[in-house]
C-alpha positions in Angstrom: 0.0 0.0 0.0 2.7 2.5 1.0 2.0 5.6 3.0 -0.3 7.3 0.6 -3.6 5.5 0.5 -5.2 6.8 -2.7 -4.7 9.2 -5.6 -7.7 11.4 -4.9 -7.2 15.1 -4.1 -7.3 16.4 -0.6 -10.6 18.1 -1.3 -12.1 14.9 -2.7 -11.0 12.8 0.3 -12.3 15.4 2.7 -15.6 15.9 1.0 -16.3 12.1 0.9 -15.6 11.6 4.6 -17.5 14.7 5.8 -20.6 13.1 4.1 -20.1 9.7 5.8 -22.4 10.2 8.8 -21.8 6.7 10.2 -18.0 7.2 10.1 -18.3 10.5 11.8 -20.6 9.2 14.5 -18.2 6.2 15.0 -15.3 8.6 15.5 -17.2 10.5 18.2 -18.3 7.4 20.0 -14.8 5.8 19.9 -13.1 9.0 21.1 -15.5 9.5 24.0 -15.2 5.8 25.2 -11.4 5.6 24.9 -10.8 9.0 26.5 -13.1 8.2 29.5 -11.3 4.9 30.0 -7.9 6.5 29.5 -8.6 9.1 32.2 -9.6 6.4 34.7 -6.6 4.1 34.2 -4.1 7.0 34.1 -5.2 8.1 37.5 -4.0 4.7 38.9 -0.5 5.1 37.5 2.0 5.0 40.4 1.5 8.1 42.3 -1.2 9.2 39.9 1.0 11.8 38.2 0.7 11.2 34.4 2.9 14.2 33.6 5.8 12.6 35.5 5.4 9.3 33.6 5.0 11.3 30.4 8.3 13.1 31.1 10.1 9.9 32.0 8.9 8.1 28.8 9.9 11.1 26.7 13.4 11.0 28.3 13.7 7.2 27.6 12.7 7.7 23.9 14.8 10.8 23.5 17.8 9.1 24.9 17.5 6.2 22.5 17.2 8.6 19.6 20.2 10.7 20.7 22.3 7.5 20.8 20.5 5.7 17.9 23.7 4.4 16.1 25.0 2.8 19.3 21.8 1.1 20.3 21.0 -0.1 16.8 24.4 -1.7 16.6 24.1 -3.2 20.0 20.6 -4.5 19.2 21.8 -6.0 15.8 24.8 -7.7 17.5 22.5 -9.3 20.0 20.0 -10.5 17.4 22.8 -12.2 15.6 24.1 -13.7 18.9 20.6 -15.1 19.4 20.7 -16.8 16.0 18.9 -14.2 14.0 19.7 -12.1 11.0 19.5 -8.4 10.6 19.0 -6.3 7.5 19.1 -2.5 7.4 16.8 -1.2 4.6 17.4 2.3 3.4 13.9 2.7 2.0 10.5 1.0 1.7 11.5 -0.6 -1.7 14.6 -2.2 -0.3 12.8 -3.5 2.8 10.0 -5.1 0.8 12.4 -6.6 -1.8 14.5 -8.3 1.0 11.4 -9.9 2.5 9.9 -10.9 -0.9 13.2 -12.4 -2.1 13.6 -14.3 1.2 10.1 -15.8 0.8 10.8 -16.8 -2.8 14.2 -18.4 -1.9 12.5 -20.4 0.9 9.7 -21.5 -1.4 7.1 -19.8 0.8 3.5 -20.4 -0.3 1.6 -18.8 2.5 2.4 -15.9 4.9 0.5 -14.9 8.1 0.8 -11.3 9.2 0.2 -9.5 12.4 -0.9 -5.8 12.3 2.0 -3.5 11.7 2.1 0.1 10.5 5.6 -0.2 9.1 4.6 -3.2 6.9 1.8 -1.0 5.6 4.4 1.7 5.0 6.7 -0.5 2.9 3.8 -2.1 0.9 4.9 -5.7 1.5 1.5 -7.3 1.1 1.1 -6.5 -2.5 4.7 -7.3 -3.4 4.3 -10.8 -1.9 1.0 -11.2 -3.7 2.6 -10.1 -7.0 5.2 -12.8 -6.4 2.4 -15.5 -6.2 2.5 -15.8 -2.4 -0.7 -16.0 -0.4 -0.9 -13.4 2.4 -3.3 -13.4 5.2 -3.7 -10.5 7.8 -4.6 -12.1 11.1 -5.6 -9.1 13.2 -9.4 -9.1 13.1 -9.7 -5.5 11.9 -6.9 -5.9 9.3 -8.5 -9.2 8.2 -11.8 -7.3 7.6 -10.0 -4.6 5.5 -8.2 -7.3 3.5 -11.4 -9.0 2.6 -12.9 -5.6 1.7 -10.4 -5.4 -1.2 -7.6 -4.0 1.0 -9.6 -1.1 2.3 -7.0 1.2 3.9 -6.9 1.7 7.7 -8.5 4.7 9.3 -7.0 4.5 12.7 -3.6 3.2 14.0 -5.0 1.0 16.7 -8.6 0.3 15.4 -8.0 0.1 11.6 -11.6 -0.7 10.6 -13.2 1.9 12.8 -14.9 3.5 9.7 -16.9 0.3 8.9 -20.2 -0.6 10.6 -21.3 -4.1 11.5 -23.7 -4.3 8.4 -20.8 -3.4 6.1 -18.6 -6.0 7.7 -21.4 -8.6 7.4 -21.6 -7.7 3.7 -17.8 -8.1 3.3 -17.9 -11.5 5.1 -20.9 -12.6 3.0 -18.8 -12.4 -0.1 -16.4 -14.9 1.6 -18.8 -17.5 2.7 -20.6 -16.0 5.8 -24.3 -16.7 5.9 -25.3 -15.2 9.3 -26.6 -11.8 10.5 -24.7 -8.7 11.5 -24.2 -9.9 15.0 -20.6 -8.9 16.2 -20.1 -12.2 18.2 -21.1 -14.3 15.1 -18.9 -12.2 12.8 -15.9 -12.7 15.2 -16.6 -16.4 15.4 -16.6 -16.7 11.6 -13.3 -14.9 11.3 -11.7 -17.0 14.1 -12.7 -20.2 12.4 -11.3 -19.0 9.1 -8.0 -17.8 10.5 -7.1 -20.7 12.8 -6.2 -22.9 9.9 -4.1 -20.2 8.3 -1.6 -20.3 11.1 -0.9 -24.1 11.0 -0.5 -24.1 7.3 1.7 -20.9 7.0 5.3 -21.1 5.9 6.3 -17.6 7.1 5.1 -15.2 9.8 5.6 -11.4 9.5 5.0 -9.0 12.4 6.1 -5.6 13.5 7.9 -4.4 16.6 6.5 -2.3 19.5 9.9 -1.9 21.1 13.3 -3.4 20.2 15.5 -3.9 23.3 19.1 -3.1 22.6 20.7 -4.8 25.6 19.2 -8.3 24.7 18.2 -8.2 21.0 14.6 -9.0 22.0 11.5 -7.8 20.0 8.5 -6.7 22.1 5.1 -7.4 20.7 1.9 -6.1 22.4 -1.6 -7.3 21.4 -5.1 -8.2 22.5 -6.2 -11.0 20.1 -3.4 -13.6 20.5 -2.8 -13.6 16.7 0.7 -12.3 17.1 1.6 -15.1 19.5 0.4 -17.6 16.8 2.5 -15.7 14.2 5.5 -16.1 16.4 5.0 -19.8 17.3 3.5 -21.7 14.3 5.7 -20.7 11.3 9.3 -21.8 11.3 10.4 -18.8 9.2 9.7 -15.4 10.9 10.4 -11.8 10.0 10.0 -8.8 12.3 9.9 -5.4 10.6 10.6 -2.3 12.5 11.2 1.4 12.0 14.7 2.3 13.0 13.5 4.5 15.8 11.5 1.8 17.6 14.3 1.0 20.0 14.9 1.4 23.7 18.1 0.7 25.7 16.9 -1.7 28.4 14.0 -3.8 29.6 13.5 -1.2 32.3 13.0 1.5 29.6 10.7 -0.8 27.7 8.6 -1.3 30.9 8.1 2.4 31.2 6.8 2.7 27.7 4.7 -0.4 27.9 3.1 0.9 31.1 1.8 3.9 29.1 1.0 2.2 25.8 -2.2 0.3 26.6 -3.4 3.0 28.9 -3.0 5.7 26.2 -4.2 3.5 23.3 -7.4 1.9 24.6 -7.8 3.0 28.2 -6.7 -0.3 29.7 -4.1 -1.1 32.3 -2.5 -3.6 30.0 -3.1 -5.6 26.8 -3.9 -9.3 26.9 -0.5 -10.3 25.6 3.0 -8.9 25.9 5.5 -11.1 24.1 9.2 -11.0 23.9 10.8 -12.7 20.9 14.5 -13.6 21.3 15.6 -15.0 18.0 15.4 -18.7 17.1 14.2 -21.3 19.5 16.2 -24.0 21.1 16.7 -27.2 19.1 13.8 -29.6 19.8 11.3 -26.9 20.8 7.8 -27.6 19.7 7.2 -24.2 18.2 8.9 -20.9 17.5 11.2 -19.6 14.8 13.8 -21.9 13.3 14.9 -19.0 11.1 14.5 -15.4 12.3 15.1 -12.1 10.5 14.8 -8.5 11.6 14.4 -5.8 8.9 15.2 -2.3 10.2 13.7 0.3 8.0 15.0 3.9 7.5 12.7 5.2 4.7 13.4 8.8 5.5 13.8 8.6 9.3 17.5 9.5 9.2 16.6 12.7 7.6 13.9 13.4 10.2 16.4 12.6 13.0 18.6 15.5 11.7 15.8 18.0 11.5 13.8 20.2 13.8 11.1 17.6 13.7 13.2 14.8 15.3 11.0 14.5 18.4 8.2 12.9 16.3 10.3 9.8 16.2 9.7 9.3 19.9 6.2 8.1 19.0 5.1 4.8 20.4 2.0 4.5 18.1 -0.6 4.6 20.8 -3.0 6.9 18.8 -3.8 9.0 21.9 -3.4 12.1 19.7 -6.0 10.8 17.3 -8.4 9.9 20.1 -8.3 13.5 21.4 -8.0 15.5 18.2 -11.1 17.6 17.4 -10.2 17.6 13.7 -9.9 13.8 13.5 -13.2 13.6 15.3 -14.9 15.4 12.4 -13.1 14.1 9.3 -11.9 10.5 10.2 -8.6 8.9 9.2 -9.0 8.6 5.4 -9.2 12.4 5.0 -5.5 12.5 5.7 -4.8 10.2 2.7 -2.1 8.5 4.7 -1.8 5.4 6.8 -0.6 7.8 9.5 -3.6 10.0 10.4 -4.4 12.5 13.1 -1.8 14.8 14.6 1.0 12.2 14.2 0.2 11.9 10.5 0.1 15.6 10.1 3.7 15.8 11.4 5.1 12.6 10.1 3.6 12.1 6.6 5.1 15.3 5.0 8.5 14.4 6.4 8.5 10.9 4.9 6.6 11.7 1.7 7.2 15.4 1.1 4.9 18.4 0.9 3.7 18.0 -2.8 0.8 15.7 -2.0 0.4 16.6 1.7 0.8 20.3 2.0 -2.8 20.6 3.3 -2.2 18.4 6.3 -0.6 21.0 8.7 -3.8 23.0 8.2 -5.9 20.2 9.6 -5.1 21.4 13.1 -6.6 24.1 15.3 -3.3 24.2 17.4 -5.4 23.5 20.5 -2.5 21.5 22.0 -4.7 18.6 23.2 -2.5 16.1 21.4 0.6 17.4 23.2 -1.1 17.1 26.6 -2.0 13.4 26.1 1.1 12.2 24.3 2.7 9.6 26.5 6.1 10.0 24.7 6.0 13.8 25.5 6.1 14.9 21.9 5.2 18.6 21.4 3.0 17.7 18.5 1.2 21.0 18.1 4.5 22.9 18.1 5.8 20.6 15.4 2.6 21.2 13.4 3.1 24.9 13.8 6.6 24.5 12.5 5.3 22.8 9.4 3.0 25.8 8.9 6.0 28.1 9.1 8.0 26.1 6.6 5.1 26.0 4.2 4.7 29.8 4.5 8.4 30.5 4.1 8.9 28.2 1.2 5.7 29.3 -0.4 4.4 25.8 -0.8 0.8 26.6 0.1 -1.8 27.0 -2.6 -2.1 30.5 -4.1 -5.6 30.8 -2.6 -4.4 29.9 0.9 -1.4 32.2 0.7 -3.6 35.1 -0.5 -6.2 34.4 2.2 -3.6 34.4 5.0 -1.9 37.5 3.6 -5.3 39.2 3.6 -6.1 38.1 7.2 -2.6 39.2 8.3 -3.1 42.6 6.8 -6.5 43.1 8.5 -5.5 41.7 11.9 -2.3 43.7 12.1 -4.0 47.1 11.4 -6.5 48.1 14.2 -8.4 50.5 12.0 -9.0 47.8 9.4 -10.0 45.3 12.0 -12.4 47.8 13.6 -14.0 48.5 10.2 -14.4 44.8 9.4 -16.0 44.0 12.8 -18.3 47.0 12.4 -19.7 46.1 9.0 -19.8 42.3 9.4 -23.2 42.3 11.2 -24.7 44.5 8.4 -23.3 42.4 5.6 -24.5 39.1 7.1 -27.9 40.3 8.2 -29.6 39.2 4.9 -28.2 35.7 5.5 -29.7 35.3 9.0 -32.3 32.8 10.0 -33.3 32.2 13.7 -30.3 34.0 14.9 -27.9 32.0 12.8 -26.4 32.3 9.3 -28.4 30.2 6.8 -27.0 27.0 5.4 -25.5 26.8 2.0 -24.4 30.4 1.5 -21.6 30.9 -0.9 -18.1 30.7 0.7 -19.6 29.8 4.1 -21.2 26.6 2.6 -18.5 24.3 3.7 -19.1 25.3 7.3 -22.8 25.8 7.4 -23.6 22.5 5.7 -22.4 20.7 8.8 -23.0 23.1 11.7 -24.6 26.4 12.6 -22.6 29.5 12.2 -23.3 32.1 15.0 -24.3 35.5 14.0 -22.0 38.5 14.5 -23.0 40.7 17.4 -24.2 44.2 16.6 -22.0 45.6 19.4 -18.3 45.1 19.2 -16.6 43.7 22.4 -14.2 46.6 22.5 -17.1 49.1 22.4 -19.0 47.1 25.0 -15.9 47.0 27.3 -15.2 50.7 26.8 -18.7 51.8 27.7 -18.6 49.7 30.9 -15.2 51.0 31.9 -16.3 54.6 31.6 -19.2 53.9 33.9 -16.9 52.4 36.5 -18.0 48.8 35.9 -15.0 46.7 35.5 
């Protein structure tokens, strides 16, 4: 798939998703549920001070990035000591080619995959399929998306959030399901279909939540148990990781793991936390007999040297998506990237460039909520603001946007012009009023008023109101 999920324009993607009422309702429901649960479990962390844990996690991740060469080398050496193989891929193409060639050389017929954002990023699924290899996603949400003609994910943790149970039933019906849209029945059907895939698979591919430098271990965190089956049944296994997904020690990993489930889904922990340490001992009933780790750069080295390097501290919990007011309204596909929400706004242009993603930094109100909830202590809203600055300085914004901002800057920086504008605004908009609000579907305001009410301008300016009260001694 790669990072970009389709070839539609930003406006086309946004318009389509704004008109998807179910998707928008699902985003609201998911955000509210996860955030309520998150608040409850974070209050139980140690002494209850999330900010202290947030700071500590940020220091752990920042330290690893500051010493990335050392820890990557230490990790790679330990993987080899544990009987594994390590491949450093400079880009997505090189990473996918290595895995595909490995599968071809080992005469692999079937691959089972666990959910992984970086494998989406390198586009491995379609490369394997093009090589004649059967690929099966085993995470329930990813399995649904695969059956739905590789529908792209809309959320980093809940990839199929944009689909309702009836849509999922229809997808399953095309693949042999004959029941109703009852979630338990749908899950039972997928479980029965997937169980046989594990025992007949020749290769298992999964991601990496945290790579532990001191031991060469891969940490995998999940709820469904499918990752454990990917790490136990196939004898040939490949872990794919972004080069930044590393911590120095088990203690550092423990800090990040303690925050991950709480921030991602509002739970104290996930059902499964697994450590993979290379090949298994001779005679073991399950586990890898051949183990490979593919460490992906794909632009991360460049990011590491830039003013945006803190974004690489991300632990992929999606807390920023779950709190973002923009994501709440437009959903994940509006970003046209596998990385959506505030993280996607920062990361996608860094990995893919501004040409196709120059609108993303403007999908932000700079409210700062994402920064407040980020367990890795990333100043996300400040990094988004930096993107806005770069776009303005390099004149990469559209001509319309540039002219609009120049006009706004001229008015807002000249008191007499601002006063004139706020004085005439009530008069200009009066013909558009209905029940105290601006009518729907009015010219340039249509994009706003089609989806929500626009308040009327007050007849009395705040400055005039304040001045009159001050003169009368009322302050």
